N, CA, C and O atoms as CSV, one atom per row, in Angstrom:
chain,resi,resn,atom,element,x,y,z
A,1,MET,N,N,-7.105,27.694,2.146
A,1,MET,CA,C,-7.267,26.696,2.115
A,1,MET,C,C,-6.479,25.560,3.516
A,1,MET,O,O,-5.260,25.582,3.687
A,2,PRO,N,N,-7.478,24.584,4.449
A,2,PRO,CA,C,-6.228,23.792,5.049
A,2,PRO,C,C,-5.870,22.597,4.036
A,2,PRO,O,O,-6.346,21.987,3.078
A,3,MET,N,N,-4.825,22.646,4.787
A,3,MET,CA,C,-3.856,21.175,4.225
A,3,MET,C,C,-4.367,19.663,5.101
A,3,MET,O,O,-4.137,19.297,6.254
A,4,VAL,N,N,-4.828,19.283,4.435
A,4,VAL,CA,C,-4.689,17.576,4.907
A,4,VAL,C,C,-3.462,16.862,5.266
A,4,VAL,O,O,-2.811,17.080,4.245
A,5,GLU,N,N,-2.814,16.266,5.903
A,5,GLU,CA,C,-1.794,15.919,6.417
A,5,GLU,C,C,-1.958,14.367,6.116
A,5,GLU,O,O,-2.868,13.799,6.722
A,6,GLU,N,N,-1.228,13.670,5.304
A,6,GLU,CA,C,-1.397,12.497,4.614
A,6,GLU,C,C,0.029,11.780,4.630
A,6,GLU,O,O,1.049,12.185,4.071
A,7,LYS,N,N,-0.103,10.808,5.274
A,7,LYS,CA,C,1.194,10.186,5.464
A,7,LYS,C,C,1.688,8.593,4.428
A,7,LYS,O,O,1.083,7.526,4.317
A,8,PHE,N,N,3.275,9.145,3.694
A,8,PHE,CA,C,3.169,8.601,2.613
A,8,PHE,C,C,4.046,7.336,2.976
A,8,PHE,O,O,4.569,7.681,4.035
A,9,PHE,N,N,4.367,6.429,2.768
A,9,PHE,CA,C,5.232,4.805,2.868
A,9,PHE,C,C,6.474,4.813,1.658
A,9,PHE,O,O,5.827,4.860,0.611
A,10,THR,N,N,7.274,4.800,1.460
A,10,THR,CA,C,7.913,4.089,0.474
A,10,THR,C,C,7.724,2.251,0.357
A,10,THR,O,O,7.909,1.462,1.284
A,11,LEU,N,N,7.305,1.909,-1.067
A,11,LEU,CA,C,7.469,0.673,-0.921
A,11,LEU,C,C,8.564,-0.400,-0.397
A,11,LEU,O,O,8.595,-1.578,-0.755
A,12,ALA,N,N,9.247,0.070,0.300
A,12,ALA,CA,C,10.342,-1.180,1.465
A,12,ALA,C,C,9.888,-0.427,2.829
A,12,ALA,O,O,10.409,-0.830,3.869
A,13,GLU,N,N,9.206,0.351,2.880
A,13,GLU,CA,C,8.308,0.808,4.529
A,13,GLU,C,C,6.886,-0.582,4.158
A,13,GLU,O,O,6.717,-1.613,4.809
A,14,VAL,N,N,6.243,-0.207,3.186
A,14,VAL,CA,C,5.352,-0.829,2.959
A,14,VAL,C,C,5.809,-2.600,3.535
A,14,VAL,O,O,5.750,-3.304,4.543
A,15,ALA,N,N,6.162,-2.636,2.436
A,15,ALA,CA,C,6.965,-4.265,2.473
A,15,ALA,C,C,7.008,-4.643,4.080
A,15,ALA,O,O,6.317,-5.489,4.648
A,16,ASP,N,N,8.009,-3.782,4.653
A,16,ASP,CA,C,8.376,-3.877,6.321
A,16,ASP,C,C,7.092,-4.283,6.805
A,16,ASP,O,O,6.932,-5.352,7.393
A,17,ARG,N,N,5.894,-3.222,6.510
A,17,ARG,CA,C,5.266,-3.310,7.506
A,17,ARG,C,C,4.225,-4.589,7.353
A,17,ARG,O,O,3.612,-4.881,8.380
A,18,LEU,N,N,3.936,-5.468,6.032
A,18,LEU,CA,C,3.126,-6.374,5.554
A,18,LEU,C,C,3.977,-7.839,5.613
A,18,LEU,O,O,3.620,-8.995,5.384
A,19,LYS,N,N,5.141,-7.309,5.985
A,19,LYS,CA,C,6.327,-8.725,5.936
A,19,LYS,C,C,6.137,-9.455,5.114
A,19,LYS,O,O,5.915,-10.662,5.204
A,20,VAL,N,N,6.209,-8.726,4.106
A,20,VAL,CA,C,6.661,-9.250,2.363
A,20,VAL,C,C,7.949,-9.018,2.124
A,20,VAL,O,O,8.695,-8.705,3.052
A,21,ASN,N,N,8.476,-9.161,0.616
A,21,ASN,CA,C,9.332,-9.322,-0.022
A,21,ASN,C,C,9.142,-7.772,-0.698
A,21,ASN,O,O,8.031,-7.558,-1.183
A,22,TYR,N,N,10.117,-6.706,-0.764
A,22,TYR,CA,C,9.959,-5.677,-1.574
A,22,TYR,C,C,9.371,-5.815,-3.012
A,22,TYR,O,O,8.538,-5.036,-3.474
A,23,ARG,N,N,9.887,-6.878,-3.663
A,23,ARG,CA,C,9.785,-7.076,-5.052
A,23,ARG,C,C,8.081,-7.616,-5.244
A,23,ARG,O,O,7.491,-7.628,-6.324
A,24,THR,N,N,7.425,-8.092,-3.757
A,24,THR,CA,C,6.221,-8.618,-3.789
A,24,THR,C,C,5.261,-7.137,-3.971
A,24,THR,O,O,4.207,-7.072,-4.604
A,25,VAL,N,N,5.919,-6.017,-3.253
A,25,VAL,CA,C,4.975,-4.859,-3.060
A,25,VAL,C,C,5.381,-4.331,-4.411
A,25,VAL,O,O,4.363,-3.897,-4.951
A,26,TYR,N,N,6.578,-4.160,-5.294
A,26,TYR,CA,C,6.527,-3.419,-6.393
A,26,TYR,C,C,5.541,-4.532,-7.338
A,26,TYR,O,O,4.910,-3.973,-8.235
A,27,ARG,N,N,5.380,-5.805,-7.239
A,27,ARG,CA,C,4.977,-6.138,-8.374
A,27,ARG,C,C,3.002,-5.831,-7.797
A,27,ARG,O,O,2.059,-5.820,-8.588
A,28,TRP,N,N,2.922,-5.679,-6.680
A,28,TRP,CA,C,1.234,-5.298,-6.058
A,28,TRP,C,C,1.067,-3.743,-6.688
A,28,TRP,O,O,-0.094,-3.341,-6.775
A,29,VAL,N,N,2.431,-2.597,-7.254
A,29,VAL,CA,C,1.641,-1.823,-8.001
A,29,VAL,C,C,1.571,-1.887,-8.976
A,29,VAL,O,O,0.611,-1.609,-9.694
A,30,ARG,N,N,2.965,-2.419,-9.345
A,30,ARG,CA,C,3.108,-2.118,-10.948
A,30,ARG,C,C,1.264,-3.221,-11.805
A,30,ARG,O,O,0.713,-3.253,-12.905
A,31,SER,N,N,1.062,-3.798,-10.605
A,31,SER,CA,C,-0.247,-5.344,-11.705
A,31,SER,C,C,-1.531,-3.797,-10.846
A,31,SER,O,O,-2.671,-3.935,-11.291
A,32,GLY,N,N,-1.467,-3.134,-10.297
A,32,GLY,CA,C,-2.389,-2.035,-10.098
A,32,GLY,C,C,-3.743,-2.369,-8.886
A,32,GLY,O,O,-4.919,-2.007,-8.845
A,33,ASP,N,N,-2.955,-3.163,-8.058
A,33,ASP,CA,C,-3.961,-4.004,-6.863
A,33,ASP,C,C,-3.435,-2.613,-5.813
A,33,ASP,O,O,-4.175,-1.665,-5.550
A,34,LEU,N,N,-2.169,-2.743,-5.369
A,34,LEU,CA,C,-2.151,-1.545,-4.403
A,34,LEU,C,C,-1.856,-0.107,-5.561
A,34,LEU,O,O,-1.134,-0.095,-6.558
A,35,SER,N,N,-2.726,1.040,-4.972
A,35,SER,CA,C,-2.316,2.123,-5.972
A,35,SER,C,C,-0.857,3.049,-4.941
A,35,SER,O,O,-0.687,3.027,-3.722
A,36,ALA,N,N,-0.178,3.642,-5.820
A,36,ALA,CA,C,0.721,3.912,-5.480
A,36,ALA,C,C,1.052,5.624,-6.102
A,36,ALA,O,O,0.181,5.978,-6.896
A,37,ILE,N,N,1.916,6.453,-5.905
A,37,ILE,CA,C,1.921,7.908,-6.241
A,37,ILE,C,C,3.642,7.825,-6.698
A,37,ILE,O,O,4.586,7.551,-5.957
A,38,GLN,N,N,3.670,8.141,-8.082
A,38,GLN,CA,C,5.217,7.871,-8.666
A,38,GLN,C,C,5.730,9.178,-9.078
A,38,GLN,O,O,5.324,9.935,-9.960
A,39,PHE,N,N,6.616,9.276,-8.335
A,39,PHE,CA,C,7.630,10.638,-8.208
A,39,PHE,C,C,8.659,9.940,-9.028
A,39,PHE,O,O,9.140,8.882,-8.623
A,40,GLY,N,N,9.148,10.656,-10.548
A,40,GLY,CA,C,9.949,9.816,-10.817
A,40,GLY,C,C,10.385,8.388,-10.648
A,40,GLY,O,O,9.721,7.539,-11.243
A,41,ARG,N,N,11.120,8.112,-10.125
A,41,ARG,CA,C,11.570,6.479,-10.381
A,41,ARG,C,C,11.165,5.594,-9.264
A,41,ARG,O,O,11.358,4.380,-9.204
A,42,GLU,N,N,10.556,6.376,-8.349
A,42,GLU,CA,C,10.206,6.340,-6.763
A,42,GLU,C,C,9.065,6.170,-6.506
A,42,GLU,O,O,8.431,7.099,-7.005
A,43,TYR,N,N,8.318,5.375,-5.908
A,43,TYR,CA,C,6.531,5.326,-5.442
A,43,TYR,C,C,6.448,5.266,-4.091
A,43,TYR,O,O,7.120,4.673,-3.247
A,44,ARG,N,N,5.465,6.017,-4.032
A,44,ARG,CA,C,4.768,6.348,-2.144
A,44,ARG,C,C,3.339,5.681,-2.566
A,44,ARG,O,O,2.691,5.656,-3.612
A,45,VAL,N,N,3.132,5.079,-1.064
A,45,VAL,CA,C,1.814,4.504,-1.084
A,45,VAL,C,C,1.091,5.062,0.322
A,45,VAL,O,O,1.653,5.000,1.415
A,46,THR,N,N,0.238,5.415,0.188
A,46,THR,CA,C,-0.263,6.944,1.227
A,46,THR,C,C,-0.996,5.921,2.193
A,46,THR,O,O,-1.694,5.197,1.483
A,47,GLU,N,N,-1.065,5.722,2.955
A,47,GLU,CA,C,-1.761,5.537,4.652
A,47,GLU,C,C,-3.520,5.022,3.857
A,47,GLU,O,O,-4.109,3.941,3.856
A,48,ALA,N,N,-3.743,5.862,3.492
A,48,ALA,CA,C,-5.305,5.363,2.885
A,48,ALA,C,C,-5.240,4.194,2.261
A,48,ALA,O,O,-5.919,3.232,2.619
A,49,ASP,N,N,-4.641,4.172,1.536
A,49,ASP,CA,C,-4.432,2.960,-0.581
A,49,ASP,C,C,-4.381,1.811,0.764
A,49,ASP,O,O,-5.275,0.984,0.944
A,50,LEU,N,N,-3.428,1.913,1.454
A,50,LEU,CA,C,-2.445,0.821,2.216
A,50,LEU,C,C,-4.068,0.291,3.104
A,50,LEU,O,O,-4.516,-0.851,3.012
A,51,GLN,N,N,-4.398,0.852,3.510
A,51,GLN,CA,C,-5.270,0.401,4.608
A,51,GLN,C,C,-6.546,-0.632,3.481
A,51,GLN,O,O,-7.053,-1.754,3.463
A,52,ALA,N,N,-6.567,0.831,2.565
A,52,ALA,CA,C,-7.826,-0.419,1.401
A,52,ALA,C,C,-7.513,-1.328,1.267
A,52,ALA,O,O,-8.259,-2.246,1.607
A,53,PHE,N,N,-6.269,-1.603,0.712
A,53,PHE,CA,C,-5.529,-2.248,-0.106
A,53,PHE,C,C,-5.463,-3.894,0.826
A,53,PHE,O,O,-5.646,-5.022,0.368
A,54,ILE,N,N,-5.124,-3.461,2.297
A,54,ILE,CA,C,-5.552,-4.664,3.273
A,54,ILE,C,C,-7.024,-4.629,3.457
A,54,ILE,O,O,-7.417,-5.762,3.181
A,55,GLU,N,N,-7.978,-3.917,3.773
A,55,GLU,CA,C,-9.145,-4.223,3.545
A,55,GLU,C,C,-9.898,-5.530,2.481
A,55,GLU,O,O,-10.639,-6.487,2.705
A,56,GLU,N,N,-9.305,-5.006,1.373
A,56,GLU,CA,C,-9.590,-5.691,0.299
A,56,GLU,C,C,-9.369,-7.495,0.340
A,56,GLU,O,O,-10.270,-8.304,0.119
A,57,HIS,N,N,-7.969,-7.825,0.671
A,57,HIS,CA,C,-7.691,-8.996,0.825
A,57,HIS,C,C,-7.764,-9.749,2.361
A,57,HIS,O,O,-7.214,-10.812,2.649
A,58,ARG,N,N,-8.582,-8.916,3.247
A,58,ARG,CA,C,-8.780,-9.768,4.257
A,58,ARG,C,C,-9.725,-11.255,4.166
A,58,ARG,O,O,-10.322,-11.562,3.134
A,59,THR,N,N,-9.737,-11.705,4.831
A,59,THR,CA,C,-10.259,-13.336,4.142
A,59,THR,C,C,-11.411,-13.266,5.803
A,59,THR,O,O,-11.309,-13.038,7.008
A,60,PRO,N,N,-12.454,-13.646,4.746
A,60,PRO,CA,C,-14.034,-13.527,5.380
A,60,PRO,C,C,-13.902,-14.117,7.019
A,60,PRO,O,O,-13.251,-15.160,6.973
A,61,ARG,N,N,-14.115,-13.944,7.766
A,61,ARG,CA,C,-14.655,-14.665,8.875
A,61,ARG,C,C,-15.348,-15.761,8.810
A,61,ARG,O,O,-16.324,-15.746,8.060
A,62,LYS,N,N,-15.052,-16.946,9.535
A,62,LYS,CA,C,-15.467,-17.958,9.174
A,62,LYS,C,C,-17.140,-17.992,10.441
A,62,LYS,O,O,-17.051,-17.593,11.602
A,63,GLU,N,N,-17.950,-18.326,10.071
A,63,GLU,CA,C,-19.263,-18.313,11.214
A,63,GLU,C,C,-19.186,-19.445,11.812
A,63,GLU,O,O,-18.564,-20.367,11.283
A,64,ASN,N,N,-19.782,-19.588,12.991
A,64,ASN,CA,C,-20.224,-21.216,13.321
A,64,ASN,C,C,-21.529,-21.500,13.287
A,64,ASN,O,O,-21.918,-22.646,13.514
């Protein structure tokens, strides 16, 4: 069975990429807004879940 290589980000890495505070990302995960996988006390966010979160929160373009 072929392995699919998925990239995982820590909450700190997500916060750094989005230029927000770590606690903001933590709140998004705890509220269910951002999907994450929990390993013990640590969370990891897949690249696909992060992209989906970004797309969900994108503001619509203004049509002229």
